C-alpha angles and dihedrals in degrees: 000000000000090000091055091049092051090047091051091048091050091053090049091057094040097052096075089047092050092047095047098076091056091048089052091049089052092049092047091049092050090049091050091052091050091050092051094247094133097164091056091045091052092051091050094047089047088054088051093051090052090053092043108024093172094053101114094186091055090054090047093051089047088055091053091051090051091047092051088051090049094246098134097165092056090044090055091051091051092048091050087057093046095049091044092055097040113025099177104061108108095198090057091055093042092055092041092054091049093050094046090052091052088052091049090240090140100164091055091042090055091054090051092046092052091047089055091052090050091054096044110022092156096052114092096212090058090076095051099090096043089051091048092049090049089055091051089051090046091238090143099170091053090048092050090050090055091046091052090051090052092051092047092051096043116012093180096056114110094203099084090054091052088052092047091052090050090049091056092047089055088060097049097092091062124083137005130315096273089053089052092051092053094044093049091048089054090049090050091051091050093049091046089054088048092055092046091055093040096056095130096038129086116270107196125220091248093056092045089053092049093049090050089050092052090055093047094051093043089056092045095053094039089062092050108052097169135116102256109154112262096238102033096107088220130130109260089220094050112026094184097064119077135202113250114213110203101179135008127170126208113245120252120254114239122234091237092054092049092050093051095039092235114177134171146095133298112204118199137182107219130193114218104200126217090241092061097258130116113254128191118346116206123196111225097169123011143181133220133244093057096298094120090054091049090051091051090049091052092048091052090057096056114126117211150152110245127237113273122217119182089344091305125109113241137187117265138177134222136177110240121198126197120191122206120197134169114216 
């Protein structure tokens, strides 16, 4: 009996000593993250997950280190572990949904997004990813339902208006010019509301550029309410004169997209100015891992002869599509 008591007492004193190395690993990993040394942080968190394989938070922190180091596939694997161990942590599912979308794993992302809604049905942000996924799938009624729920739960949030603007942009390629004008005007109204509600938040240069492009194209189509085919490349005012592209380069593939095997199409609306320069470029359908940005860069480098109307160069618009494939 005395032996058991001594053994128990010894364990009691040893437990803090045994736990201390893992605490130190966790502290060192957090310090590495703060210092921007994401590779070191990932190695330390990985060490922690090996020592404590059922530690959901360790797997989650490992995923954040991978994300910071732009290793989305590894982040997704770590998040799968975290959500498998602890199924009721909303921030795990929120991050998981975001990563899966960036990897174009939409079916899995939808499961994660719905799980998040189930955990936090009264939190407006919970509906963001399901709405976004519905837009990607062109399930517009479903997307609008989620957006309305977000507004009802938090009327002052700018996010649903960003989503609504994105929803309208997704519909721009369909229909005639007058339809495009009306759709772009709706998108513009949604983005304006977004900026009004986001006064104190950061509005990046990319988003500012896109909002300005929405306004330019809405004005362009509003002045030309005819039935010119959406992909003709002709001037709406003068259907018989065509744009002549002299030089167009294929966009570069990003390292992140190659690593994840991301493929797909980026669809742009491009303004070809009368002075021979590229005007606004509006993203109608994009891709993650920097591919959208590469497509926009390529579009801005197109060389062309503008449309001529009555011997005078005029502005014109064309949809430009870039395909990305990993072989």
